[in-house]
Each structure stands twice: as structure tokens, then as C-alpha cells.
C-alpha positions as CSV (number, residue, x, y, z in Angstrom):
1,M,0.0,0.0,0.0
2,S,2.8,2.4,0.8
3,M,4.3,1.8,-2.7
4,F,1.0,2.9,-4.3
5,R,1.1,6.1,-2.3
6,L,4.8,6.8,-3.2
7,N,4.0,6.3,-6.9
8,H,1.0,8.5,-6.6
9,V,3.1,11.3,-5.0
10,E,5.8,10.9,-7.7
11,D,3.1,11.1,-10.4
12,N,1.7,14.3,-8.9
13,L,5.1,15.9,-8.7
14,A,5.8,15.0,-12.3
15,Y,2.3,16.4,-13.3
16,R,2.9,19.6,-11.4
17,A,6.3,20.1,-13.0
18,E,4.8,19.6,-16.5
19,M,2.0,22.1,-15.7
20,L,4.6,24.7,-14.5
21,Q,6.6,24.2,-17.7
22,R,3.5,24.7,-19.8
23,A,2.5,27.8,-18.0
24,E,6.0,29.3,-18.4
25,R,6.0,28.5,-22.1
26,R,2.6,30.2,-22.5
27,R,3.8,33.3,-20.6
28,F,6.9,33.5,-22.8
29,A,4.8,33.1,-25.9
30,R,2.4,35.8,-24.7
31,E,5.3,38.2,-24.0
32,A,6.8,37.5,-27.4
33,L,3.6,38.1,-29.2
34,A,2.9,41.3,-27.3
35,G,6.2,42.9,-28.5
36,E,6.9,46.4,-27.5
37,R,3.3,47.5,-27.4
38,G,2.3,45.1,-24.6
39,R,-1.3,44.5,-23.6
40,V,-3.5,47.5,-24.0
41,A,-6.9,47.7,-22.4
42,F,-9.7,48.1,-25.0
43,Y,-10.7,51.4,-23.4
44,A,-7.2,52.9,-23.3
45,P,-7.5,54.8,-26.7
46,V,-10.8,56.3,-25.5
47,L,-9.2,57.5,-22.3
48,V,-6.3,59.1,-24.2
49,G,-8.8,60.9,-26.4
50,V,-10.8,62.1,-23.4
51,G,-7.6,63.3,-21.7
52,N,-6.5,65.2,-24.8
53,R,-9.8,66.9,-25.1
54,M,-9.7,67.9,-21.5
55,I,-6.3,69.4,-21.9
56,A,-7.4,71.4,-25.0
57,W,-10.6,72.5,-23.1
58,G,-8.5,73.6,-20.1
59,A,-6.1,75.5,-22.3
60,A,-9.0,77.3,-24.0
61,L,-10.5,78.2,-20.7
62,Q,-7.2,79.6,-19.4
63,A,-6.8,81.6,-22.6
64,R,-10.3,82.9,-22.3
65,Y,-10.3,83.8,-18.7
66,A,-6.6,84.6,-18.0
67,S,-7.2,88.4,-17.9
68,A,-10.1,87.9,-15.5
69,S,-8.1,85.8,-13.1
70,E,-5.2,88.3,-13.1
71,Q,-7.6,91.1,-12.2
72,H,-9.5,89.2,-9.6
73,Q,-8.5,89.8,-6.0
74,P,-9.9,87.3,-3.5
75,R,-12.1,88.8,-0.9
76,W,-11.6,87.9,2.8
77,N,-14.8,85.8,2.8
78,E,-13.5,83.6,-0.1
79,T,-10.2,82.9,1.6
80,S,-11.7,82.3,5.0
81,R,-13.8,79.5,3.5
82,L,-10.6,77.6,2.6
83,Q,-9.3,77.6,6.1
84,P,-10.6,74.9,8.5
85,D,-13.1,76.1,11.1
86,I,-11.5,75.1,14.4
87,R,-13.8,75.8,17.4
């Protein structure tokens, strides 16, 4: 009976080693096929487009309101709201 168990353990170890080798080969193949680009999420190009539009929109807002922000002097009430109220 102990011989059966020993064979069983050896078979399991051999099977595990084979599975690890297969996983490593798959990982290498996936990295080789990915090349320099790598894995890109399907929504990444959309996020890049949204980011670029936000940058352009922010630049347009800065250009439009730059003179208004230079002339604006914050009132005491506006700055006091930024400070924590400690009582």
C-alpha cells in the first residue's frame, strides 16, 4: 500500500512540474507576441482621447479667462472658507 502512495506522489510531482513548464511557455509566448506595445486595455485609446480633449478645453478656458483671473483679488470671505473652522 505504501508503494502505491509513493507512486501517486511521484506522479503528482511530475504532473505539477509539467504544468509549470506549460505555464512558463505560455507566458513567454504571450510576451513574445505582445512585443513592445504590450497589452493595451480596450478602453485605453478612448481615455487618451478624453484626456487630450480635457487638456485642450483647459487651455482654451485659461486663454479665455486669463485676464479675468489676473484682475480678480480674492475677498476675505473667499479665503476664510478655505481655512478649516476650528472651534
